[in-house]
C-alpha positions as CSV (number, residue, x, y, z in Angstrom):
1,M,-1.7,-8.6,19.3
2,P,1.3,-7.8,17.0
3,L,1.0,-4.2,16.0
4,F,4.4,-4.0,14.3
5,K,4.8,-0.2,13.9
6,T,3.0,3.0,13.7
7,I,4.3,5.9,11.5
8,K,2.9,9.5,11.5
9,P,4.2,11.2,8.3
10,N,2.3,14.4,9.4
11,I,-0.3,15.5,11.9
12,N,-3.2,14.4,9.6
13,T,-1.9,11.0,8.5
14,T,-1.2,7.8,10.4
15,L,0.1,4.5,9.1
16,H,-0.3,1.3,11.0
17,I,1.6,-1.9,10.2
18,W,0.6,-5.4,11.5
19,K,2.8,-8.4,11.6
20,I,0.4,-11.4,11.1
21,E,1.3,-14.1,13.6
22,E,-2.2,-15.2,14.6
23,S,-4.1,-18.2,13.3
24,F,-7.2,-17.6,11.2
25,D,-9.4,-18.7,14.2
26,E,-7.7,-16.3,16.5
27,L,-8.3,-13.4,14.1
28,F,-11.7,-14.4,13.1
29,E,-13.2,-14.7,16.6
30,N,-12.4,-11.1,17.6
31,V,-13.8,-9.0,14.5
32,D,-17.2,-8.1,13.3
33,L,-17.6,-8.1,9.5
34,N,-20.1,-6.4,7.4
35,E,-22.1,-8.5,4.9
36,R,-19.8,-7.7,1.9
37,S,-16.7,-8.6,3.9
38,S,-18.2,-11.9,5.1
39,Q,-18.9,-12.8,1.5
40,R,-15.4,-11.9,0.3
41,L,-13.8,-13.9,3.2
42,S,-15.9,-17.0,2.4
43,G,-14.9,-16.8,-1.2
44,M,-11.1,-16.8,-0.4
45,K,-9.3,-20.1,-0.8
46,S,-5.8,-19.2,0.7
47,E,-5.6,-19.1,4.5
48,L,-2.7,-16.6,4.2
49,H,-5.0,-14.3,2.2
50,K,-7.8,-14.7,4.7
51,R,-5.5,-13.9,7.6
52,G,-4.2,-10.8,5.8
53,F,-7.8,-9.7,5.1
54,L,-8.8,-10.1,8.8
55,S,-5.6,-8.4,10.1
56,V,-6.6,-5.3,8.2
57,R,-9.8,-5.3,10.2
58,Y,-7.6,-5.2,13.4
59,L,-5.7,-2.3,11.9
60,L,-9.0,-0.5,11.4
61,K,-9.6,-0.9,15.1
62,Q,-6.2,0.7,15.8
63,A,-7.3,3.6,13.7
64,G,-10.6,4.0,15.5
65,Y,-12.9,2.3,12.9
66,T,-14.7,-0.8,12.3
67,D,-15.4,-2.8,9.1
68,F,-18.8,-1.1,9.0
69,D,-17.0,2.2,8.4
70,L,-15.3,0.9,5.3
71,Y,-16.8,0.7,1.7
72,Y,-15.5,0.5,-1.8
73,N,-16.2,2.5,-5.0
74,E,-16.8,1.0,-8.4
75,F,-13.1,0.8,-9.1
76,G,-12.4,-1.1,-5.9
77,K,-10.9,1.8,-4.1
78,P,-11.5,1.7,-0.3
79,L,-13.3,4.7,1.3
80,L,-14.2,5.7,4.8
81,K,-17.7,7.0,5.7
82,D,-16.4,10.0,7.6
83,G,-14.7,11.3,4.5
84,K,-11.1,10.6,5.4
85,H,-8.9,8.8,2.9
86,I,-7.6,5.3,3.4
87,S,-5.3,2.8,1.6
88,I,-4.9,-0.8,2.4
89,T,-2.3,-3.5,1.6
90,H,-1.2,-6.9,2.8
91,S,1.6,-9.3,1.7
92,Y,2.4,-12.6,3.3
93,H,3.0,-11.9,7.0
94,F,2.5,-8.1,6.9
95,S,-0.4,-5.8,6.5
96,A,-0.9,-2.0,6.7
97,I,-3.4,0.8,6.5
98,I,-2.8,4.5,6.1
99,V,-5.5,6.9,7.0
100,S,-5.3,10.7,6.2
101,N,-7.1,13.9,5.5
102,N,-5.3,13.8,2.1
103,V,-5.3,11.2,-0.6
104,V,-2.8,8.5,0.2
105,G,-1.6,5.2,-1.1
106,V,0.4,2.3,0.6
107,D,2.0,-1.0,-0.6
108,I,3.9,-3.8,1.0
109,E,5.8,-6.2,-1.3
110,K,8.1,-9.2,-0.5
111,N,11.5,-8.8,-2.1
112,R,11.8,-11.5,-4.6
113,E,14.3,-12.2,-7.4
114,K,11.6,-12.9,-10.0
115,I,10.8,-9.2,-10.1
116,I,13.9,-8.9,-12.3
117,N,12.2,-11.0,-15.0
118,I,9.3,-8.6,-15.3
119,Y,10.9,-5.2,-14.8
120,D,10.4,-4.2,-18.4
121,K,6.7,-4.3,-17.8
122,F,6.7,-1.6,-15.2
123,V,10.1,0.3,-15.5
124,N,10.3,3.0,-18.1
125,T,14.0,3.7,-18.6
126,E,13.2,7.1,-20.1
127,K,11.4,8.1,-16.8
128,D,12.7,5.8,-14.1
129,S,16.3,5.7,-13.0
130,L,18.2,2.8,-11.5
131,S,21.3,3.2,-9.2
132,G,24.1,0.7,-8.3
133,E,22.3,-0.6,-5.3
134,D,20.6,-3.9,-4.7
135,L,18.5,-4.4,-7.9
136,V,15.8,-6.5,-6.4
137,K,15.1,-4.0,-3.6
138,Q,15.3,-1.1,-6.1
139,L,12.7,-2.7,-8.4
140,T,10.5,-3.5,-5.4
141,V,10.6,0.1,-4.3
142,I,9.8,1.3,-7.8
143,W,6.8,-1.3,-8.1
144,G,5.6,-0.3,-4.6
145,A,5.8,3.4,-5.4
146,K,3.8,3.0,-8.6
147,E,1.3,0.7,-6.9
148,S,0.9,3.4,-4.1
149,M,0.3,6.2,-6.7
150,Y,-2.0,3.9,-8.7
151,K,-4.1,3.5,-5.5
152,I,-4.4,7.3,-5.2
153,Y,-5.6,7.8,-8.8
154,P,-9.4,7.6,-8.5
155,H,-10.4,6.0,-11.9
156,G,-8.2,3.0,-12.5
157,G,-6.8,1.9,-15.8
158,L,-3.3,3.4,-15.6
159,S,-0.2,1.8,-17.1
160,F,2.6,1.4,-14.6
161,K,5.2,1.9,-17.3
162,N,3.7,4.8,-19.3
163,H,1.6,6.8,-16.8
164,I,3.5,6.5,-13.5
165,A,7.1,7.5,-12.9
166,I,9.5,7.7,-9.8
167,D,12.5,9.9,-9.6
168,P,16.1,8.6,-8.7
169,F,16.5,7.5,-5.0
170,L,19.1,6.0,-2.6
171,F,18.1,3.5,0.1
172,A,19.7,5.7,2.8
173,N,17.3,8.6,2.0
174,E,14.2,6.5,2.3
175,K,12.3,8.8,0.0
176,S,11.8,10.0,-3.5
177,T,9.2,11.9,-5.6
178,G,7.0,10.5,-8.3
179,R,4.2,11.6,-10.6
180,V,1.1,10.3,-12.4
181,V,0.6,11.8,-15.8
182,C,-2.3,10.9,-18.1
183,E,-5.0,12.6,-20.0
184,D,-7.0,13.8,-17.0
185,W,-4.3,13.8,-14.3
186,N,-0.8,15.5,-13.8
187,K,0.2,15.4,-10.2
188,E,3.3,14.8,-8.1
189,Y,3.8,12.9,-4.9
190,Q,6.2,12.3,-2.1
191,I,7.3,8.8,-1.9
192,F,8.5,7.2,1.4
193,F,9.9,3.7,1.7
194,E,11.6,1.4,4.2
195,F,12.6,-2.2,4.4
196,L,10.8,-4.4,6.9
197,Q,13.0,-7.1,8.4
198,E,15.0,-7.1,5.0
199,E,12.5,-9.4,3.4
200,F,9.7,-6.9,2.7
201,T,9.5,-3.4,1.3
202,L,6.9,-0.8,2.6
203,V,6.2,2.2,0.3
204,Y,3.7,5.0,0.7
205,A,2.8,8.0,-1.4
206,M,1.3,11.4,-0.4
207,P,0.7,14.6,-2.3
208,L,3.7,17.0,-2.3
209,D,1.6,19.8,-1.0
210,S,0.4,17.8,2.0
211,L,3.7,17.8,3.9
């Protein structure tokens, strides 16, 4: 089974990344799903989406859990029954979960040129800064960072452009800082990122005081 990579940002946090190479049948025959997950899977039309969904259940196994340990709150945020924090993502041929004693968020995005056409919807030039490096990758890091911080915020309803910001970064550093600022929230986060086989960008966020 293709566990692509495991990252341990600190002693209390582990991130598992899966490269999805199996067929749907190969994935399906080796996982047990709770009733909610079975219903979600049966409602999916895309086989790629189904394979991503099932690969996350394999990552749960890697982390010592099963699908029966996972549930969701009213905002769709995943939670674990033992009280630990979890964040989940999948995109095309990669999926990932991050499990921690602290709140965490993770996102994987494919690097695509079309992100340039929508950058004004999520980049705030008064708060976010662009360098001279590859624009598509920069924007994908910014989107992934904001998505990761959005996943940490417990209530939903944030504006990527107005409520979430990321500080300047360089690809070589593979990290930055960011913040969520809205009426009931004002918190800063450490942002980590890396490029997976050049086509994909992995980003994850953790509270500054958890490092």
